[in-house]
DSSP file (Angstrom, degrees, kcal/mol; ACC not computed):
  #  RESIDUE AA STRUCTURE BP1 BP2  ACC     N-H-->O    O-->H-N    N-H-->O    O-->H-N    TCO  KAPPA ALPHA  PHI   PSI    X-CA   Y-CA   Z-CA
    1    1 A A     >        0   0    0      0, 0.0     4,-2.2     0, 0.0     5,-0.1   0.000 360.0 360.0 360.0 -35.0    0.0    0.0    0.0
    2    2 A L  H  >  +     0   0    0      2,-0.2     4,-2.5     1,-0.2     5,-0.2   0.911 360.0  48.7 -66.3 -41.3    2.9    2.4    0.7
    3    3 A I  H  > S+     0   0    0      2,-0.2     4,-2.2     1,-0.2    -1,-0.2   0.901 110.1  51.7 -66.1 -39.1    4.4    1.8   -2.6
    4    4 A D  H  > S+     0   0    0      2,-0.2     4,-2.0     1,-0.2    -1,-0.2   0.899 108.9  51.1 -60.9 -40.6    1.0    2.4   -4.3
    5    5 A W  H  X S+     0   0    0     -4,-2.2     4,-2.5     1,-0.2    -2,-0.2   0.919 109.1  51.3 -61.4 -43.5    0.8    5.6   -2.4
    6    6 A G  H  X S+     0   0    0     -4,-2.5     4,-2.5     1,-0.2    -2,-0.2   0.872 107.9  52.5 -59.5 -38.6    4.3    6.6   -3.6
    7    7 A R  H  < S+     0   0    0     -4,-2.2    -1,-0.2     1,-0.2    -2,-0.2   0.881 112.5  44.7 -66.4 -38.5    3.2    5.8   -7.2
    8    8 A A  H  < S+     0   0    0     -4,-2.0    -2,-0.2     1,-0.2    -1,-0.2   0.856 115.1  48.3 -72.3 -34.7    0.2    8.1   -6.8
    9    9 A R  H  < S+     0   0    0     -4,-2.5    -2,-0.2     1,-0.3    -3,-0.2   0.887 126.9  24.9 -73.1 -39.7    2.2   10.8   -5.1
   10   10 A W  S >< S+     0   0    0     -4,-2.5     3,-0.7    -5,-0.2    -1,-0.3  -0.612  70.8 161.4-122.2  68.1    5.0   10.8   -7.7
   11   11 A P  T 3  S+     0   0    0      0, 0.0    -1,-0.1     0, 0.0    -2,-0.1   0.803  75.2  53.4 -64.3 -28.7    3.4    9.4  -10.9
   12   12 A E  T 3  S+     0   0    0      1,-0.2    -5,-0.1    -3,-0.1    -2,-0.1   0.795 130.9  12.4 -73.9 -29.0    6.1   10.8  -13.2
   13   13 A D  S <  S-     0   0    0     -3,-0.7    -1,-0.2    -6,-0.1     3,-0.1  -0.499  84.6-167.6-147.5  69.4    8.9    9.1  -11.2
   14   14 A P        -     0   0    0      0, 0.0    -7,-0.2     0, 0.0     2,-0.1  -0.253  29.1-104.5 -67.3 147.2    7.4    6.6   -8.8
   15   15 A P        -     0   0    0      0, 0.0    -8,-0.1     0, 0.0     3,-0.1  -0.438  21.7-148.2 -66.2 143.2    9.5    5.0   -6.0
   16   16 A L  S    S-     0   0    0     -2,-0.1     2,-0.3     1,-0.1   -13,-0.1   0.580  71.0  -2.2 -91.3  -9.7   10.6    1.5   -6.7
   17   17 A G  S  > S-     0   0    0      1,-0.1     4,-2.2   -15,-0.1     5,-0.1  -0.968  80.7 -86.8-165.7 177.6   10.6    0.2   -3.2
   18   18 A I  H  > S+     0   0    0     -2,-0.3     4,-2.8     1,-0.2     5,-0.2   0.862 121.2  57.0 -66.6 -35.2   10.2    1.2    0.5
   19   19 A A  H  > S+     0   0    0      2,-0.2     4,-1.9     1,-0.2    -1,-0.2   0.913 109.6  44.9 -63.0 -41.4   13.9    2.3    0.8
   20   20 A E  H  > S+     0   0    0      2,-0.2     4,-2.0     1,-0.2    -1,-0.2   0.887 111.7  52.9 -68.7 -38.3   13.4    4.8   -2.1
   21   21 A L  H  X S+     0   0    0     -4,-2.2     4,-2.1     2,-0.2    -2,-0.2   0.931 108.6  50.2 -60.8 -45.3   10.1    5.9   -0.6
   22   22 A A  H  X>S+     0   0    0     -4,-2.8     4,-1.5     1,-0.2     5,-0.5   0.890 109.2  52.7 -59.9 -39.3   11.9    6.5    2.8
   23   23 A S  H  <5S+     0   0    0     -4,-1.9    -1,-0.2     1,-0.2    -2,-0.2   0.874 109.0  48.4 -64.2 -38.5   14.6    8.5    1.0
   24   24 A R  H  <5S+     0   0    0     -4,-2.0    -1,-0.2     1,-0.2    -2,-0.2   0.856 109.8  50.9 -72.6 -33.3   12.0   10.8   -0.7
   25   25 A L  H  <5S-     0   0    0     -4,-2.1    -1,-0.2    -5,-0.2    -2,-0.2   0.789  90.6-161.7 -74.4 -25.5   10.1   11.4    2.5
   26   26 A D  T  <5 +     0   0    0     -4,-1.5     2,-0.4    -5,-0.2    -3,-0.1   0.896  31.4 147.4  46.2  60.4   13.5   12.4    4.1
   27   27 A D     >< -     0   0    0     -5,-0.5     4,-2.5     1,-0.1    -1,-0.2  -0.988  44.2-149.2-128.0 121.2   12.4   12.0    7.7
   28   28 A R  T  4 S+     0   0    0     -2,-0.4    -1,-0.1     1,-0.2    -2,-0.1   0.839  99.3  40.3 -58.7 -36.8   14.9   10.9   10.4
   29   29 A D  T  > S+     0   0    0      2,-0.1     4,-0.8     1,-0.1    -1,-0.2   0.852 117.7  46.7 -82.2 -35.1   12.2    9.2   12.5
   30   30 A L  H  > S+     0   0    0      1,-0.2     4,-2.3     2,-0.2     5,-0.2   0.852  99.6  66.8 -76.6 -35.4   10.2    7.7    9.7
   31   31 A S  H  X S+     0   0    0     -4,-2.5     4,-2.3     1,-0.2     5,-0.2   0.903 101.2  46.8 -56.5 -48.1   13.1    6.2    7.7
   32   32 A P  H  > S+     0   0    0      0, 0.0     4,-1.9     0, 0.0    -1,-0.2   0.853 111.8  53.1 -64.9 -30.6   14.1    3.6   10.3
   33   33 A A  H  X S+     0   0    0     -4,-0.8     4,-1.6     2,-0.2    -2,-0.2   0.906 110.2  46.3 -69.4 -41.0   10.4    2.6   10.7
   34   34 A L  H  X S+     0   0    0     -4,-2.3     4,-2.2     1,-0.2    -1,-0.2   0.886 110.4  53.7 -68.0 -38.2   10.0    2.1    6.9
   35   35 A T  H  X S+     0   0    0     -4,-2.3     4,-2.5    -5,-0.2    -2,-0.2   0.876 105.4  54.8 -64.5 -36.0   13.3    0.1    6.9
   36   36 A A  H  X S+     0   0    0     -4,-1.9     4,-2.4     2,-0.2    -1,-0.2   0.894 107.5  49.3 -63.8 -38.7   11.8   -2.1    9.6
   37   37 A I  H  X S+     0   0    0     -4,-1.6     4,-2.0     2,-0.2    -2,-0.2   0.929 109.6  51.4 -64.4 -43.7    8.8   -2.9    7.5
   38   38 A D  H  X S+     0   0    0     -4,-2.2     4,-1.2     1,-0.2    -2,-0.2   0.916 111.9  46.9 -60.3 -44.3   11.0   -3.7    4.5
   39   39 A R  H  X S+     0   0    0     -4,-2.5     4,-1.4     1,-0.2     3,-0.3   0.901 109.1  54.5 -63.6 -40.8   13.0   -6.1    6.7
   40   40 A T  H  < S+     0   0    0     -4,-2.4    -1,-0.2     1,-0.2    -2,-0.2   0.860 102.1  58.3 -62.8 -36.0    9.9   -7.7    8.1
   41   41 A I  H  < S+     0   0    0     -4,-2.0    -1,-0.2     1,-0.2    -2,-0.2   0.896 119.3  28.8 -57.9 -41.1    8.6   -8.4    4.6
   42   42 A Y  H  < S+     0   0    0     -4,-1.2    -1,-0.2    -3,-0.3    -2,-0.2   0.454 105.7  91.2-104.4  -2.2   11.7  -10.5    3.8
   43   43 A A  S  < S-     0   0    0     -4,-1.4    -3,-0.0     1,-0.2    -4,-0.0  -0.374  88.5 -77.7 -89.1 169.8   12.6  -11.8    7.3
   44   44 A P    >   -     0   0    0      0, 0.0     3,-2.2     0, 0.0    -1,-0.2  -0.143  54.5 -94.8 -59.0 163.9   11.5  -15.0    9.0
   45   45 A A  T 3  S+     0   0    0      1,-0.3    -2,-0.1    -3,-0.1    -5,-0.0   0.683 119.3  69.5 -59.9 -18.4    8.0  -15.0   10.4
   46   46 A S  T 3  S+     0   0    0      2,-0.0    -1,-0.3     0, 0.0     2,-0.1   0.647  74.8 103.7 -79.2 -11.0    9.3  -14.0   13.9
   47   47 A A    <   -     0   0    0     -3,-2.2     2,-0.3    -7,-0.2    -4,-0.0  -0.434  53.5-173.7 -70.0 143.3   10.2  -10.5   12.8
   48   48 A E        -     0   0    0     -2,-0.1     2,-0.3     2,-0.0    -8,-0.1  -0.916  15.6-164.9-133.8 160.6    7.8   -7.8   13.9
   49   49 A W        -     0   0    0     -2,-0.3     2,-1.1    -9,-0.1   -16,-0.0  -0.977  31.1-111.5-142.7 155.1    7.1   -4.1   13.4
   50   50 A D     >  -     0   0    0     -2,-0.3     4,-2.3     1,-0.2     5,-0.2  -0.716  31.3-178.3 -92.4  92.8    5.0   -1.7   15.3
   51   51 A G  H  > S+     0   0    0     -2,-1.1     4,-2.8     1,-0.2     5,-0.2   0.903  79.0  50.5 -59.9 -47.7    2.1   -0.8   13.0
   52   52 A P  H  > S+     0   0    0      0, 0.0     4,-1.9     0, 0.0    -1,-0.2   0.891 112.2  47.9 -61.7 -37.9    0.3    1.8   15.3
   53   53 A A  H  > S+     0   0    0      2,-0.2     4,-1.7     1,-0.2    -2,-0.2   0.934 112.5  48.9 -67.3 -43.5    3.6    3.7   15.9
   54   54 A L  H  X S+     0   0    0     -4,-2.3     4,-2.9     1,-0.2     5,-0.2   0.934 109.8  52.0 -60.6 -45.3    4.4    3.7   12.2
   55   55 A W  H  X S+     0   0    0     -4,-2.8     4,-2.9     1,-0.2    -1,-0.2   0.888 105.5  55.5 -58.3 -39.3    0.9    5.0   11.4
   56   56 A K  H  < S+     0   0    0     -4,-1.9    -1,-0.2     1,-0.2    -2,-0.2   0.889 114.5  39.7 -60.6 -40.1    1.3    7.8   13.9
   57   57 A M  H  < S+     0   0    0     -4,-1.7     4,-0.3    -3,-0.2    -2,-0.2   0.859 121.3  43.0 -74.3 -38.1    4.5    8.9   12.2
   58   58 A L  H >X S+     0   0    0     -4,-2.9     3,-1.7    -5,-0.2     4,-0.6   0.830  93.7  75.8 -83.4 -34.2    3.2    8.4    8.6
   59   59 A E  G >< S+     0   0    0     -4,-2.9     3,-1.5     1,-0.3    -1,-0.2   0.861  93.4  51.8 -52.5 -47.5   -0.3    9.7    8.8
   60   60 A P  G >4 S+     0   0    0      0, 0.0     3,-0.6     0, 0.0    -1,-0.3   0.756 107.1  56.4 -61.8 -21.5    0.6   13.4    8.7
   61   61 A R  G <4 S+     0   0    0     -3,-1.7    -2,-0.2    -4,-0.3     5,-0.1   0.569  85.3  81.1 -84.8  -9.7    2.8   12.7    5.6
   62   62 A L  G <<  +     0   0    0     -3,-1.5    -1,-0.2    -4,-0.6    -3,-0.1   0.370  66.4 110.5 -85.1   6.3    0.0   11.3    3.5
   63   63 A G  S X  S-     0   0    0     -3,-0.6     3,-0.7     6,-0.2     7,-0.1  -0.188  81.9-111.4 -68.8 170.4   -1.5   14.6    2.4
   64   64 A T  T 3  S+     0   0    0      1,-0.2    -1,-0.1     7,-0.1     6,-0.1   0.478 105.5  78.5 -83.5  -4.0   -1.2   15.9   -1.1
   65   65 A D  T >  S-     0   0    0      4,-0.4     3,-0.6     1,-0.0    -1,-0.2   0.245 114.5-101.1 -90.9  14.3    1.2   18.6   -0.2
   66   66 A G  T <  S-     0   0    0     -3,-0.7    -2,-0.1     1,-0.2    -4,-0.1   0.603  73.1 -59.5  80.6  11.7    4.2   16.3    0.1
   67   67 A G  T 3  S+     0   0    0      2,-0.4    -1,-0.2    -7,-0.1     3,-0.1   0.520 101.3 123.7  96.3   5.8    4.2   16.0    3.8
   68   68 A A  S <  S-     0   0    0     -3,-0.6     2,-0.3     1,-0.2    -2,-0.1   0.676  90.7 -39.0 -72.3 -13.5    4.6   19.7    4.7
   69   69 A G  S    S-     0   0    0     -9,-0.2    -2,-0.4    -8,-0.0    -4,-0.4  -0.937  78.8 -67.9 170.9 174.7    1.4   19.5    6.7
   70   70 A T        -     0   0    0     -2,-0.3     2,-0.5    -3,-0.1    -9,-0.1  -0.642  42.8-159.5 -87.1 146.7   -1.9   17.8    6.5
   71   71 A S        -     0   0    0     -2,-0.3     2,-0.8   -11,-0.1    -7,-0.1  -0.985   7.6-156.9-126.9 132.8   -4.3   19.0    3.9
   72   72 A K        -     0   0    0     -2,-0.5     2,-0.1    -9,-0.1     3,-0.1  -0.897  16.5-153.1-110.4 104.0   -8.0   18.5    4.0
   73   73 A A        -     0   0    0     -2,-0.8     2,-0.2     1,-0.1    -2,-0.0  -0.461  28.4 -99.9 -76.6 148.9   -9.5   18.6    0.5
   74   74 A A        -     0   0    0     -2,-0.1    -1,-0.1     1,-0.1     0, 0.0  -0.465  41.4-115.2 -66.5 135.9  -13.1   19.7    0.1
   75   75 A S        -     0   0    0     -2,-0.2    -1,-0.1     1,-0.1     4,-0.1  -0.545   8.6-142.2 -75.6 137.9  -15.4   16.8   -0.3
   76   76 A P  S    S+     0   0    0      0, 0.0    -1,-0.1     0, 0.0    -2,-0.0   0.624  82.5  84.3 -73.5 -10.3  -17.2   16.5   -3.7
   77   77 A L  S    S-     0   0    0      1,-0.1    -2,-0.1     0, 0.0     3,-0.1  -0.680  86.8-115.2 -91.8 143.8  -20.2   15.2   -1.8
   78   78 A P        -     0   0    0      0, 0.0    -1,-0.1     0, 0.0     2,-0.0  -0.391  44.8 -85.2 -71.9 158.9  -22.7   17.7   -0.2
   79   79 A E        -     0   0    0      1,-0.1     0, 0.0    -4,-0.1     0, 0.0  -0.331  28.4-139.5 -60.4 140.7  -23.0   17.6    3.6
   80   80 A L  S    S+     0   0    0      1,-0.3    -1,-0.1    -3,-0.1     0, 0.0   0.907 100.7  24.8 -68.8 -42.4  -25.4   15.0    4.9
   81   81 A Y  S    S-     0   0    0     -3,-0.0    -1,-0.3     0, 0.0    -2,-0.0  -0.759  89.7-154.2-122.2  84.3  -26.8   17.5    7.5
   82   82 A P        -     0   0    0      0, 0.0     2,-0.1     0, 0.0    -2,-0.0  -0.229  22.3-108.8 -61.2 145.0  -26.1   21.0    6.1
   83   83 A E        -     0   0    0      2,-0.0     2,-0.5     1,-0.0    -4,-0.0  -0.455  27.3-142.2 -70.4 144.6  -25.8   23.8    8.7
   84   84 A R              0   0    0     -2,-0.1    -1,-0.0     1,-0.1     0, 0.0  -0.932 360.0 360.0-109.7 133.4  -28.7   26.2    8.8
   85   85 A G              0   0    0     -2,-0.5    -1,-0.1     0, 0.0    -2,-0.0   0.417 360.0 360.0-107.3 360.0  -27.9   29.8    9.3
């Protein structure tokens, strides 16, 4: 899923793996966590990684602004319960 996100984020030059994705995100705390996922994928079944901790670090980076902050795009759907003024 992370590689797919990288492909969507950089469609002209998508990252080819998690290591390249980590390099593009250029975050000291996130890079070792992504490396741990990469190791876990290819390691014996006893290897583990902390999914909730990774998500906490990664979630703010998943915006469309390249990770400079979170961005909340306007929904194309109308509000279910519109405010009345």
